[in-house]
N, C-alpha and C positions, 0 to 999 in steps of 0.2 A: 449270867448277864452283869452281875455285880462285879465279877472279876474282869470282865471285858471292859466295862466302864471305868474300873480303877486302872486298868492297864492304859486306856487311852488318856486318862488324866495325868498318869505318870509320864506318858510319852510327850504330851503337851508341856508338861512342866520341864522336861528335859531339854525340849527344843527351845523353850523360853530361856532356860538357864545357859544353854550354850550361846544363844544370840546375845544375852546380857554380858556373859564373859568375854565374847569376842569383842563387843563394843567397849568394854573396860579396858581390854588389852590393847585395842587400837587407839583408843584416846591417850593411853600412857605411852604409846610407841613414839620414840625420839629419833627422827631421821637425822643422820649425820651428814652435813653438807661436805662437799668435795673440798672447797677452800677452807683451809684451817685443820684439815685432817692430818694427824701425826702418826708417824711410824718409828718406834724405837728399835734400833738394829746397830749392830757393829759394822754392818756392811757399808760400803762406799759406792758400789756399782748402782747407777741409776736404774739400769734395766731390771736388776733383782729387786730393787726397793719398790719400783712401780709395779712389778709383778705381785709382790706382797700386798701392796695397797689394792690392787684390782680385786684379789680374791677375798681379802678382809671386807672391802667396802660392799661388794655385791653379796657376800654370805650374810650380812646383816639384814638383808632384804628377802630372806627366805623363811618360811614358816607361818604358821596360823597367827602368830602374834603380830604379823605385818598387815596393815590396811592394803586393800587390793589397789589403792592408788600408787603403792610402792612395791607391792609383792612381785617376786620373780620365782621361777622354778629353778634356774640354773643360769650361770654365766661361763662363757668359754673364751679364753684369752687367745686372740689370733696372731697379734703382732705388737711388738714393742720397738720403737726406733728412738734413739738418743738424738736430738737435734742440736743442743748446744750444751754448755757446762751445767746447765740448770734445768733444761727443758726436755721432755719425753713426750713422744706421741704414743697413745695406747689404743689399739684397735681390738674390739672384741665382739662377740655375738650373745645377745642377751634373749633368753626365752622367759616370756612373761606368764602369769598365772591365770590372767583373764583378758577379756577384750576391753577392758577399762581404759578409755582413751587418755585418762589422766596420768597413767604410769608412763605413757610416751613423753608427756611434757615434763613430769618431775624428774625423770632420769635422763632427759636429753637423748632419747632413743630415735633412731632413723628407720623408716619403714623399708621392710624388705619384701621379697616376693612370696615369703612363707608365712603362714598364719602363726601368731604368737612368737615369731622370731624377728628380732630387731638387731640392726647394726649400732655399734657404739664406738664413737671417735671422739678423742679428746687430747688435748696437750696439757700436761701438767708442768708447773714450774715449781721446783723444790728448793728449799732453803735448809741448810745444815747448821745445827749447834750441838756439838759434841756427837753424842750417839742418837739425837733426836732429828728426824727429817720432817719437815712441815710443808704442806702444799700451800703456797702463798698466792697462786693465781692458776686458773683454769680457763680454757678457751678452745674454740674449734680450730681445726687445722687451718682453715681459711683465714681466721683472725690472726693466728700466728704468722702466716705468710704475709699478711698485710703489714703487721707491726715490724716484720723484718725484711721488707722488700727494699729494693735499692732506692726507692723514692720516699723512704721514711724521713729523710732529712729536708724533703721539700716543705714549703709552707703548708701548714695544715689548714683545711677547710672542712666544715661539717659534712659528715658522710651521709648522703641522702639515702634514706631506706627503701625508696620505691622510685622507678624510673617513670616519673609523670611530672607534669608541670606543677601541680600542687602536691606537696609531700612534706613529711617531717624529716629531720635530720638529727643526728647526734654527734657531738664532739666534746670531749674532755668532760663528761658527765653533765653536759647541758643539752637541753631540748630546744630545737629550733624548728621553724617552719619556712617553706619557700613557695612562692607563687610564680616563679619564672624558670623552673627546671634547674634550680640551683645556682642561678646567677647572683642572687642576693638572699640573705637570710634574716629573719626576725626571731629573736630569742623568746622563749616561753618562761616568764619569771618563776623561778622555783618549780619549773615543770618536770625536771628529771626526777628530783626526790618524790614528787608527788604522783606522777604518772608512771614511771618506769620501776619504782621501788615496791617490792612485795614484802611487807612486814612480817607476813606469817611464815615465809621461808627464809626471810633474812637475805634476800637476793635481789638483783635487778634484772629486768627483763626488757631489753631494748627493742625487740621484735613485737610490735603491737599488732593485735588482730585488726584486719582491716575494718571490721564492723564495729570496733570500739572507738573510733574517732572520726571526725568529719573535718575535712579541709577544703574550703571553697573561698573565694574572694568575699562572699556575703557573710559566711558564718564558719567559723573554725572552733572547733571544740574537742577536748580530751577529758577523759575521766580521771580525776586525782583522788588520792586517799591519804588520810593521816590517821592518827591514833584515835581521833574523835569522830570523824565523818567522812562519807563519800561526797565529793563535790564535782561540779562541772567548772572546768576552766576554760573560758571561751573568749573569743574576739570577734567584734563586728566590723572591724576596719583594716582587715588584712594584717593583723599582728601588730599594729601601731600601739594599741592599748589592750590590756587583758583584765578580765574580771573573774571573780570566784563566787559560785553559788552552791551552798550546802543543800545536799538532797536527803540524806538519811544517815543513821548511825549504823556502821558495819565495818568491821576490820578484816572481813574475808575477800580476798582477791581471786575471783574466778572469771568465767566468761562474761562479757558485757556487750550489748548491742545498743548502739546510738543512732537515732533517727531524728531528721528535722523535716516537719511539714510546714505548710503556710503559716500557721499561727502557734504551734506547739513544737517543743523539743521533747522527744520520748526517750527514756532509758529503760531497758530491761537488763537486770544483773544477777548474778548469783549471790545470794545473801547468806547462805549456809551450805554446809557440806556434811552429809551423813551416810555412812555405809556405802561409799562409793558413788553417790548421787549428788548433783548440785542442786539446790532448790532456789527458785527464782522469784523476784518481784519486779514490778513495772511502776514507773513513775512518769509523770508529765508536768511541764510548766509552759505557761504563755508568756510570763514575765522574768523568768530566771530568778524570781524572789520566793515565790511559793511553789511547792510541788505537791501534787496530789497523787495518791496511789490508784492505779488501774486495776480493775478487777481481772483475774486470770482464772481459767477453768482449771480444775484439779487434774484433768486428763493430760495437761502439759506444763505443769508447774515445776516439773524436774527434767533435767537433761535436754534443755532446749537446743536446737542445732541451727536455728536461723529466726530472726525477727525483722520484719519489713513493714513499715507504715506507708501506705500509698497516700493518704491525706490525713486531715485532722481526725476523721472518724473511722476510717477503714485501715484495719491492720491485719497482718498474718503472723502467726507463730507456728514454727515447725517443729514437730516431734517425730524424728525418724522420717518417713516419706508421707506423712499426713500433715496437711496444713489446717490450721484452725483459724478461721476468717471471722472478724468482727466489723460491723458496720456502725457501731455506735460506742466507739472507744471503750470496749470491753463490757458493755452492758450484757451481751450475750455472744455465743459463737456458734458457728457451724462447721462441720468437718469437711475439708475438701481433700479428697485422695487422688494422688497423680496416677495417671493411667500407665498400663504396663509399657515397657520399651520394647514394642513388637519386633523391630528389626534386630534388636540386640539378642532377644530371646531366640529368634530364628537362627542366629549365628552361633550362640554358645549354649542354648537350651534352658536358660534361666535369666531372671531380671536382677541385675546386681546393684541397681541404683536404688538405695533405700534410706538415703540421708540427705535431705534438703539442706544446702549450705549457703545458698545465696538466692536473693530475688531482687529484681529491679524492673523499672518501666522504661520503655523507649517507644516514643511515637504511639502512645495510648495502648501499647501492647505490654502485657505483664509477662516476665520471663522468670522461671525458676531453674535453678541448677542443682542437681542431685548427684552426691558423691556415693561412696560406698563405706558401710561400716566395717566389712572384713578387709576390703582392699585386695581382693584376689584378681580382679580383672583389669588387666593392663592392655595398652596398645602402644608399640613403639617404644616400650620401656616406661611409659607414663601411665599413671592412674587414670582410667577412663571415667569420665563423668557424663551425665545425661542432661540435655537441654529440653525444656518444656516452655510452652507459651499458652496464654489465655487472652481472649478478647474481651471477656466479660468479667474476669476475676474470679470466676467459679469453675468453669470448665476448662481443663488443661488438655493439651494434646503433647504427645512427644514428637520432638523435632528431629533430634540426631545426637549422635555421640559427639563429645568435645574433648 
């Protein structure tokens, strides 16, 4: 018995040591960004230089020393096309090591029909000095086409990021809002630097998640960050004037969910990231001067997929396909499970909708939309999602696929 006990202790210690070692390696991992990457070579052929970059770049992302947010199994080069004297389009197939969704965002991968297999498309802009080649810019093929279209010399207007009456727009590293489908624009002062800049990864992200901002004539708000604090940048008069409100101290930029009820503004955001998981906190304010922390259940304080506040007191937090509902602004919670998608199960033999990604209310009816963690089930080439509704906010029923 003593030997068995000693063996168990040794095993537990070994597991602990491995975990600690991995954590130390992951924290010391230095991800090399695409822009600024250098290749030293005597070659002058852009195709050969780009091929060398492709394998060097993705080989750094293989092995146990790489966090799951970046780790891949292998990379295959599919095609290289020289577009002009400095620009090259690179297409490849990337096989990831896990289902961690962060790796898709961090490496700008594109979902494919196969599990763990993603498409990679990028246009690299090279600059040469002697035998050193450096990537000075990187963009999607669509962005390259826009920059080099026959209309590029036409007068520039902000590029509206969403085809709606109320939307945000980007132009020349400035953030704007429009309330009339792009007819007129109001600039958000210092908005681009605070809203789009990711200090952790030293890059900008102009494609904001829909749930991370609010644009209405009555209330417009973005989540901004600097080295000291997370803040709310907001306007109450359709962008005529803007104000800022400090919420908390955090330099990590992850998922964020912004909601406005009758008397409160709620913000749930990732505050830290550890071993592949985001950890969240929730805050609310009635006057935009003071923010109070809202209690969250330990069952869903990590990897939240959706947050929806129906009123000042009633809110929903989604973790996978389970909703956690509070009726007293976080005092306590009850779990609400979505029912099976019966018609879909009859068609394909299983229920693929296991990730709630959106909730909204329309004419006193609450709707929930569930997507897929794996992304295996598609219809007409598009990822299928499930629509659910509830009349009392507790009991949901499956409506249809969308």
